[in-house]
C-alpha positions as CSV (number, residue, x, y, z in Angstrom):
1,X,13.4,12.8,17.3
2,X,12.8,10.4,14.4
3,X,15.7,9.4,12.2
4,X,15.1,10.7,8.6
5,X,17.1,10.4,5.4
6,X,18.2,13.6,3.8
7,X,16.1,14.7,0.8
8,X,19.4,15.1,-1.1
9,X,20.1,11.4,-0.9
10,X,20.5,10.6,-4.6
11,X,18.9,7.1,-4.3
12,X,15.9,8.5,-2.5
13,X,15.6,11.3,-5.0
14,X,15.7,8.8,-7.9
15,X,13.1,6.5,-6.5
16,X,10.8,8.9,-4.6
17,X,11.6,12.3,-6.1
18,X,7.9,13.2,-6.6
19,X,7.1,12.2,-3.1
20,X,9.8,14.5,-1.8
21,X,8.4,17.4,-3.9
22,X,5.0,16.9,-2.4
23,X,6.4,16.9,1.2
24,X,8.0,20.3,0.3
25,X,4.7,21.6,-1.2
26,X,6.4,21.9,-4.6
27,X,3.9,19.5,-6.3
28,X,0.4,18.2,-5.5
29,X,-0.5,14.8,-4.2
30,X,-2.0,12.6,-7.0
31,X,-5.5,12.4,-5.3
32,X,-5.8,16.2,-5.4
33,X,-5.1,16.3,-9.1
34,X,-7.6,13.5,-9.6
35,X,-10.2,15.6,-7.9
36,X,-9.8,18.2,-10.6
37,X,-10.8,15.8,-13.4
38,X,-14.6,15.9,-14.1
39,X,-16.3,12.6,-14.4
40,X,-19.8,11.1,-14.9
41,X,-21.3,8.3,-12.9
42,X,-23.0,6.0,-15.5
43,X,-25.4,3.4,-14.3
44,X,-23.9,0.4,-16.1
45,X,-20.8,-1.4,-14.8
46,X,-19.2,-1.4,-18.3
47,X,-19.8,2.3,-18.8
48,X,-18.3,3.1,-15.4
49,X,-15.1,1.5,-16.4
50,X,-15.1,3.3,-19.8
51,X,-15.6,6.6,-18.0
52,X,-12.7,5.7,-15.7
53,X,-10.4,5.0,-18.6
54,X,-11.3,8.4,-20.1
55,X,-10.8,10.1,-16.7
56,X,-7.4,8.4,-16.3
57,X,-6.2,9.7,-19.7
58,X,-7.1,13.3,-18.5
59,X,-5.4,12.6,-15.2
60,X,-2.2,11.6,-16.8
61,X,-2.2,14.8,-18.9
62,X,-2.9,16.9,-15.8
63,X,-0.2,15.1,-13.8
64,X,2.4,15.9,-16.5
65,X,1.3,19.5,-16.3
66,X,1.5,19.5,-12.6
67,X,5.0,18.0,-12.7
68,X,6.2,21.2,-14.4
69,X,5.1,23.7,-11.8
70,X,2.7,23.9,-8.9
71,X,-0.5,25.7,-9.8
72,X,-3.8,26.4,-8.1
73,X,-6.2,23.5,-8.4
74,X,-10.0,23.7,-9.0
75,X,-11.9,20.6,-7.9
76,X,-14.7,19.3,-10.1
77,X,-18.2,19.0,-8.7
78,X,-18.1,15.2,-9.6
79,X,-14.6,14.1,-10.0
80,X,-12.5,11.1,-11.0
81,X,-12.2,10.3,-7.2
82,X,-16.0,10.2,-7.0
83,X,-16.0,7.8,-10.0
84,X,-13.4,5.6,-8.3
85,X,-15.5,5.6,-5.1
86,X,-18.7,4.6,-7.0
87,X,-16.9,1.7,-8.7
88,X,-15.5,0.5,-5.3
89,X,-19.0,0.7,-3.8
90,X,-20.3,-1.5,-6.6
91,X,-17.4,-3.9,-6.2
92,X,-18.3,-4.2,-2.5
93,X,-21.6,-6.1,-3.4
94,X,-19.5,-8.9,-4.9
95,X,-16.2,-8.2,-3.3
96,X,-13.1,-8.5,-5.5
97,X,-10.8,-6.0,-3.9
98,X,-8.1,-8.6,-3.4
99,X,-7.1,-11.6,-5.4
100,X,-9.1,-14.0,-3.2
101,X,-12.2,-12.5,-4.9
102,X,-14.5,-14.0,-2.3
103,X,-17.5,-12.6,-4.1
104,X,-19.5,-11.9,-0.9
105,X,-21.9,-9.0,-0.6
106,X,-20.3,-7.0,2.1
107,X,-23.1,-4.4,1.9
108,X,-25.4,-7.0,3.4
109,X,-23.0,-7.9,6.2
110,X,-21.4,-10.9,4.5
111,X,-17.8,-11.4,5.3
112,X,-15.0,-13.0,3.2
113,X,-11.5,-14.0,4.2
114,X,-10.6,-10.6,5.6
115,X,-13.4,-10.7,8.2
116,X,-14.9,-7.4,7.3
117,X,-18.4,-6.4,6.2
118,X,-19.0,-2.9,4.7
119,X,-17.8,-1.0,7.8
120,X,-14.2,-0.2,8.4
121,X,-12.5,-0.2,11.8
122,X,-9.4,1.4,13.1
123,X,-7.2,-0.2,15.7
124,X,-5.3,3.1,16.1
125,X,-3.9,6.1,14.3
126,X,-0.9,8.2,15.4
127,X,2.3,9.9,14.2
128,X,4.6,7.0,13.6
129,X,8.3,7.6,14.0
130,X,9.5,3.9,13.8
131,X,8.9,3.3,10.1
132,X,11.4,3.8,7.2
133,X,13.6,6.9,7.6
134,X,12.4,8.0,4.2
135,X,8.8,8.5,5.3
136,X,8.8,9.4,9.1
137,X,7.2,11.1,10.8
138,X,4.2,9.4,9.2
139,X,0.5,9.8,10.1
140,X,-0.3,6.1,10.2
141,X,-3.8,4.6,10.1
142,X,-4.0,1.0,11.4
143,X,-7.0,-0.6,9.8
144,X,-8.5,-3.8,11.1
145,X,-8.8,-6.9,8.9
146,X,-6.5,-8.5,6.4
147,X,-6.6,-10.6,3.3
148,X,-3.5,-12.6,4.4
149,X,-3.3,-15.1,7.2
150,X,0.4,-14.9,8.2
151,X,1.2,-17.5,10.9
152,X,3.9,-15.2,12.2
153,X,1.9,-11.9,12.1
154,X,3.1,-9.4,14.7
155,X,-0.2,-7.5,14.4
156,X,-2.4,-10.6,14.6
157,X,-4.9,-9.0,17.0
158,X,-5.5,-6.4,14.3
159,X,-5.4,-8.6,11.2
160,X,-7.6,-11.3,12.7
161,X,-10.1,-8.9,14.2
162,X,-9.3,-9.9,17.8
163,X,-9.6,-6.2,18.9
164,X,-12.9,-4.4,19.1
165,X,-11.7,-1.6,16.9
166,X,-13.2,1.9,16.3
167,X,-15.8,2.1,13.5
168,X,-15.0,4.8,11.0
169,X,-16.2,6.2,7.7
170,X,-14.3,8.3,5.2
171,X,-15.3,11.6,6.7
172,X,-14.0,10.5,10.1
173,X,-10.6,9.6,8.5
174,X,-10.4,12.9,6.7
175,X,-11.0,14.8,10.0
176,X,-8.2,12.9,11.6
177,X,-5.9,13.6,8.7
178,X,-6.6,17.3,9.0
179,X,-6.1,17.2,12.7
180,X,-2.6,15.9,12.4
181,X,-1.8,17.8,9.1
182,X,1.2,19.7,10.5
183,X,2.9,16.8,12.4
184,X,3.6,14.4,9.6
185,X,5.1,14.1,6.1
186,X,2.4,11.8,4.7
187,X,-0.8,9.8,5.2
188,X,0.2,6.1,5.7
189,X,-2.6,3.5,5.2
190,X,-1.8,0.1,6.8
191,X,-3.3,-2.5,9.0
192,X,-4.0,-5.4,8.9
193,X,-4.1,-4.2,5.3
194,X,-5.7,-1.3,3.6
195,X,-7.0,-3.4,0.7
196,X,-10.3,-4.5,2.3
197,X,-10.9,-0.9,3.3
198,X,-10.5,0.5,-0.3
199,X,-14.0,2.0,-0.3
200,X,-13.6,3.9,3.0
201,X,-10.2,5.2,1.9
202,X,-11.6,6.6,-1.3
203,X,-14.4,8.2,0.6
204,X,-11.7,9.8,2.9
205,X,-9.9,11.2,-0.2
206,X,-13.2,12.5,-1.5
207,X,-13.6,14.5,1.7
208,X,-9.9,15.6,2.1
209,X,-8.0,18.5,0.7
210,X,-4.6,18.2,2.5
211,X,-1.5,18.2,0.2
212,X,0.1,15.1,1.7
213,X,1.5,12.1,-0.1
214,X,-0.8,9.0,0.2
215,X,1.3,6.0,1.2
216,X,-0.3,2.6,0.5
217,X,1.3,0.3,3.1
218,X,0.2,-3.1,1.9
219,X,0.9,-6.8,1.1
220,X,0.0,-5.9,-2.5
221,X,-2.2,-9.0,-3.0
222,X,-4.7,-6.9,-4.9
223,X,-6.9,-7.5,-7.9
224,X,-6.2,-5.7,-11.2
225,X,-9.4,-3.7,-10.7
226,X,-8.1,-2.4,-7.4
227,X,-4.7,-1.6,-8.9
228,X,-6.6,0.5,-11.5
229,X,-8.6,2.3,-8.8
230,X,-5.5,3.1,-6.9
231,X,-3.8,4.5,-10.0
232,X,-4.2,8.3,-9.6
233,X,-4.6,8.5,-5.9
234,X,-1.6,6.7,-4.4
235,X,1.8,8.4,-4.4
236,X,3.9,5.7,-2.8
237,X,3.5,1.9,-2.5
238,X,5.2,1.0,0.7
239,X,4.9,-2.6,-0.3
240,X,5.8,-6.1,1.1
241,X,7.5,-8.6,-1.1
242,X,7.4,-11.6,1.2
243,X,8.0,-14.9,-0.7
244,X,9.9,-16.1,-3.7
245,X,7.5,-19.0,-4.5
246,X,3.9,-20.1,-4.1
247,X,4.7,-23.0,-1.7
248,X,6.0,-20.7,1.0
249,X,3.2,-18.2,0.5
250,X,0.6,-20.9,0.9
251,X,2.3,-22.4,4.0
252,X,3.0,-19.1,5.8
253,X,0.2,-16.7,4.6
254,X,-2.5,-18.9,3.0
255,X,-1.9,-16.9,-0.2
256,X,-2.4,-18.9,-3.4
257,X,-0.8,-17.9,-6.7
258,X,1.4,-15.4,-4.9
259,X,4.4,-15.1,-7.3
260,X,2.3,-14.3,-10.4
261,X,0.1,-11.8,-8.5
262,X,3.1,-10.0,-6.9
263,X,5.1,-9.7,-10.1
264,X,2.1,-8.6,-12.0
265,X,1.1,-5.9,-9.5
266,X,4.6,-4.4,-9.3
267,X,4.5,-4.2,-13.0
268,X,1.1,-2.4,-12.9
269,X,2.1,0.1,-10.1
270,X,2.1,3.6,-11.5
271,X,3.3,5.3,-8.3
272,X,6.7,5.4,-6.6
273,X,7.7,2.2,-4.8
274,X,9.5,1.4,-1.6
275,X,9.7,-2.4,-1.2
276,X,9.9,-4.1,2.2
277,X,11.4,-7.5,2.3
278,X,11.3,-9.2,5.7
279,X,14.1,-11.8,5.9
280,X,12.7,-15.0,7.3
281,X,14.8,-17.8,9.0
282,X,15.9,-20.5,6.5
283,X,14.2,-18.7,3.6
284,X,17.1,-17.0,2.0
285,X,17.5,-19.3,-1.0
286,X,13.8,-20.1,-1.6
287,X,12.5,-16.5,-1.1
288,X,15.1,-13.7,-0.6
289,X,17.3,-14.9,-3.5
290,X,14.5,-15.2,-6.0
291,X,12.9,-11.9,-5.0
292,X,16.2,-10.0,-5.3
293,X,16.9,-11.6,-8.7
294,X,13.5,-10.5,-10.0
295,X,13.7,-7.0,-8.5
296,X,17.2,-6.6,-9.9
297,X,16.1,-7.6,-13.4
298,X,12.8,-5.8,-13.5
299,X,12.8,-2.8,-11.2
300,X,16.5,-2.2,-10.4
301,X,17.4,0.9,-8.4
302,X,14.5,2.9,-9.8
303,X,12.8,1.8,-6.6
304,X,13.8,1.9,-2.9
305,X,14.2,-1.2,-0.9
306,X,14.2,-1.9,2.9
307,X,15.8,-5.3,3.9
308,X,14.3,-6.0,7.3
309,X,15.7,-8.0,10.1
310,X,12.8,-7.5,12.6
311,X,11.3,-11.0,12.3
312,X,10.4,-12.6,15.6
313,X,8.3,-15.7,16.3
314,X,4.7,-14.7,16.9
315,X,1.1,-15.9,16.7
316,X,0.8,-19.4,15.3
317,X,4.3,-19.9,14.0
318,X,5.7,-22.0,16.8
319,X,4.7,-25.3,15.3
320,X,7.0,-24.6,12.3
321,X,10.5,-25.6,13.6
322,X,12.6,-23.4,11.3
323,X,10.4,-20.4,11.9
324,X,10.5,-20.6,15.7
325,X,13.6,-18.4,16.1
326,X,14.9,-15.0,15.2
327,X,17.0,-14.4,12.1
328,X,20.7,-14.8,12.7
329,X,23.3,-12.1,11.8
330,X,24.8,-14.4,9.2
331,X,21.5,-14.6,7.4
332,X,21.2,-10.8,7.3
333,X,24.7,-10.5,6.0
334,X,23.8,-13.1,3.3
335,X,20.7,-11.1,2.4
336,X,22.7,-7.9,1.8
337,X,25.2,-10.0,-0.2
338,X,22.3,-11.2,-2.4
339,X,21.1,-7.6,-2.9
340,X,24.6,-6.5,-4.1
341,X,24.9,-9.6,-6.3
342,X,21.7,-8.5,-8.1
343,X,22.7,-4.9,-8.4
344,X,20.3,-3.6,-5.7
345,X,22.0,-0.8,-3.9
346,X,19.2,1.8,-3.4
347,X,18.6,0.6,0.2
348,X,17.1,2.2,3.3
349,X,19.9,2.8,5.8
């Protein structure tokens, strides 16, 4: 049996109280509420975003109403989710889902850094019991492709498209979600990374009617436009915060301008947040310390955090001497000390 945290855990209730209410069918997942908001699909790019802004105002009003009591929902013929999907499809022609903003036309088979055209591929999907105890059992979709190139990636065959993968569209994913509806607490979108698969995921939500929290399990290296599209459909950001500076991010994940993008996106996130920080060997002062300082000052214990010690040398990391070993016990103890020093106590057990 998977180890789970009690829903009465005060820290969990503070950080992820709405998520818990959805799992107990006391409230609706955000994407279901978004499907009740009528929307138009204007032809011009500018008017699409104006319509989106109007729809999000209505969504926030509906969300406040839904937070008071669970009520029957009536889906709109053309909804805010349809509008988000239309915008994502337009973005696909000059891709800017992530902050790399490759600008390729993925609808014509062009591929950017993530290695994907317009089609999404699954490596696997199953009921995961090895994730954070706050979210298991979790129906986890492992998407192929990633907008990072982590030299220590443990899922490198998925992220670097070394597997064949199973081609899927949104209707396929919705069917899989319905099939496992009663075996999980949530729908967990990961990879690789879900970011390059935004259009397929929105198509899934258009076809789905299951009251399950949507968990966006991601490196969070997203454009502001993608953050805006996720607002209103994601319930929990299960989000990596890897590096405390741009130099380490460039060296280890080929991710420029990392710090500014991460701190911006955590500020923009409108859903509940569970941050993952993977402790890396010899990166306590340059990364862990700075991340915990920022989280303590800006997010505090309103969010949940998982300090992870699972690092192991993988993929292309063996040429980096300090990274070619596991994290030592003393380093993990120091990481927990840094959390306490910065007032971070709402931690996964």
